[in-house]
C-alpha positions in Angstrom: 1.0 -73.4 67.7 1.2 -76.8 67.1 -3.0 -77.1 67.3 -3.4 -74.1 65.3 -1.2 -76.2 62.2 -3.1 -79.0 63.6 -6.4 -77.3 62.6 -5.6 -75.8 59.8 -4.7 -78.8 57.8 -8.0 -81.0 58.8 -9.8 -77.7 57.6 -7.4 -78.1 53.8 -8.7 -82.1 54.3 -12.1 -81.5 55.5 -13.8 -81.5 52.2 -11.6 -84.8 50.9 -11.8 -86.2 55.0 -14.3 -88.9 53.6 -12.5 -90.3 50.5 -9.1 -90.7 51.8 -10.2 -92.0 56.2 -13.4 -93.6 55.5 -13.5 -96.5 54.9 -10.4 -98.1 55.6 -10.7 -96.6 59.3 -14.7 -97.4 59.5 -14.8 -100.4 60.9 -12.1 -99.3 64.2 -15.1 -97.2 64.5 -17.7 -100.2 64.5 -16.0 -101.5 67.7 -15.6 -98.2 69.9 -19.4 -97.7 69.9 -20.2 -101.2 69.6 -18.2 -102.1 73.5 -19.5 -98.8 74.4 -22.3 -100.5 75.5 -24.5 -97.7 74.8 -28.2 -98.2 76.7 -31.1 -95.6 76.1 -31.0 -92.6 77.4 -26.8 -92.9 77.8 -24.8 -89.5 76.4 -21.9 -90.0 75.3 -19.2 -87.2 74.4 -17.6 -87.6 70.7 -13.9 -86.4 71.1 -12.3 -85.1 67.5 -15.3 -85.0 65.5 -13.9 -85.0 62.7 -16.9 -84.9 59.3 -18.6 -86.7 61.3 -18.6 -90.3 60.3 -19.5 -92.2 63.1 -22.5 -90.3 63.9 -24.2 -92.6 62.4 -24.1 -95.7 64.3 -24.6 -94.6 67.0 -28.1 -95.3 68.5 -31.4 -93.1 68.1 -32.4 -93.5 71.6 -28.3 -91.5 72.9 -27.2 -88.1 72.8 -24.6 -87.3 71.0 -22.7 -84.7 71.0 -19.5 -84.4 68.9 -16.6 -81.4 69.2 -13.8 -80.7 67.4 -10.9 -78.0 66.5 -11.7 -77.4 63.1 -14.9 -75.3 61.7 -14.5 -76.7 58.5 -15.1 -80.6 59.7 -17.2 -78.9 61.6 -19.6 -77.6 58.2 -19.6 -81.5 57.7 -21.0 -83.0 59.8 -23.4 -80.5 60.4 -24.7 -81.4 57.3 -23.8 -84.8 57.5 -26.6 -84.5 61.0 -29.5 -82.2 58.4 -28.8 -84.6 55.3 -29.3 -88.1 57.3 -31.7 -86.3 60.0 -29.8 -87.2 63.1 -32.5 -85.3 65.6 -30.5 -86.9 68.9 -27.2 -85.7 67.4 -25.3 -81.6 68.1 -21.7 -80.5 67.4 -19.5 -77.8 68.8 -16.3 -75.9 68.7 -14.1 -77.1 71.2 -10.4 -78.0 72.0 -10.6 -81.3 73.3 -7.2 -80.8 75.8 -9.9 -77.9 77.6 -13.2 -79.0 76.9 -16.2 -76.4 77.9 -18.8 -79.6 80.3 -18.5 -79.3 83.9 -17.5 -82.6 85.1 -19.3 -86.0 84.6 -21.4 -84.3 82.3 -21.5 -88.0 79.8 -21.7 -91.8 80.9 -18.7 -92.5 78.1 -16.7 -90.6 75.6 -15.6 -91.5 72.8 -12.0 -90.9 70.6 -11.4 -91.9 67.2 -8.2 -91.4 65.5 -7.7 -88.7 68.3 -4.5 -89.6 70.3 -2.1 -89.2 68.4 -3.4 -86.0 66.5 -3.4 -83.6 70.0 -0.4 -81.9 71.5 -0.4 -83.1 74.7 -2.8 -86.7 74.8 -2.4 -87.4 78.3 -4.2 -83.6 79.1 -6.6 -84.7 76.4 -7.3 -88.4 78.3 -7.2 -86.0 81.4 -10.1 -84.1 80.4 -11.8 -87.4 78.9 -11.3 -88.4 82.1 -13.2 -85.8 83.6 -15.7 -85.0 82.4 -17.0 -89.0 82.0 -19.3 -90.0 84.5 -17.7 -92.5 87.5 -18.2 -95.7 86.5 -18.2 -94.3 82.7 -16.2 -95.9 79.5 -14.0 -94.4 77.3 -13.2 -95.5 74.1 -10.4 -94.8 71.7 -8.9 -95.7 68.3 -4.4 -94.3 67.6 -2.7 -95.7 65.8 0.1 -95.7 68.5 4.0 -96.7 67.8 4.9 -100.5 67.2 6.6 -102.5 70.4 8.0 -104.2 67.8 12.1 -102.4 67.8 12.6 -102.1 64.2 9.2 -100.8 63.6 8.9 -98.2 66.0 12.7 -97.0 64.2 10.8 -96.4 61.7 7.3 -94.8 62.7 10.1 -92.5 64.7 11.8 -91.5 61.2 8.3 -90.7 59.5 7.1 -88.4 62.1 8.6 -85.5 61.3 7.3 -85.5 58.4 3.6 -86.5 59.3 2.9 -84.2 61.4 2.2 -82.3 58.4 -0.6 -83.9 57.1 -2.1 -83.8 61.3 -1.1 -86.8 62.7 1.5 -88.3 64.8 3.4 -91.8 64.7 5.5 -91.9 67.7 2.6 -91.6 70.2 3.3 -94.7 72.8 0.7 -96.5 73.7 1.8 -95.2 78.1 -0.1 -92.0 77.4 -3.2 -93.7 78.0 -1.4 -95.3 82.0 -3.9 -93.5 84.6 -4.4 -95.0 87.9 -8.1 -93.8 88.4 -9.1 -95.1 84.0 -9.1 -99.5 83.7 -8.0 -100.8 81.4 -10.7 -103.4 80.4 -10.9 -103.9 76.5 -8.0 -103.8 74.4 -7.2 -105.6 70.6 -6.0 -105.0 67.3 -8.1 -103.3 64.6 -8.2 -102.1 61.1 -6.3 -102.9 58.3 -3.2 -105.4 59.1 -4.0 -104.8 62.8 -2.0 -101.1 62.9 -4.0 -99.2 65.2 -5.6 -99.9 68.6 -9.0 -100.6 70.0 -8.9 -99.7 74.2 -12.2 -99.3 76.5 -11.1 -97.6 79.8 -14.0 -97.5 83.2 -13.5 -94.9 85.3 -13.6 -95.6 89.1 -16.2 -95.0 90.8 -15.3 -93.2 93.8 -13.9 -90.1 91.4 
């Protein structure tokens, strides 16, 4: 039910999304793709591709697959792909909590501003880990619940309102904890450092 509501919200937002969320969040997208350290011939999955704001940032010598639940967002992304001639990119409608690719299908996975949008972020992380090859990288940019008690209380209080525009303010950083994923990079990004960039490395044994 929550995913259906999110899909409706973002489909309504799709034609205005770039105006609202382009420049203010682009620095985080740029840094995340940089820390993925992509090399020629690799295959990367972008979870929550939206209107495709990050798509022009990828090297042209990697294969990029973007997925999103909102058809309205995907229409905007397809227009961007065509307009910019991004022949190395494709996008598909898909639920991030049930990714329809085989285990280890990607060298890297990127989730920009997704973990506070999905109904079950732990499940989404598990799916991203599953489709990432052993030794592969996962980059996540997101707003997480503040460690400052006063600010955290405010974020929790505002979450019942924020969910109506498609995201939560109270998603804890702990949703990224997984014994098979090693944190290699964690830094604050974007305006006033209110968002966090994390790069995870999947264990080679799985």
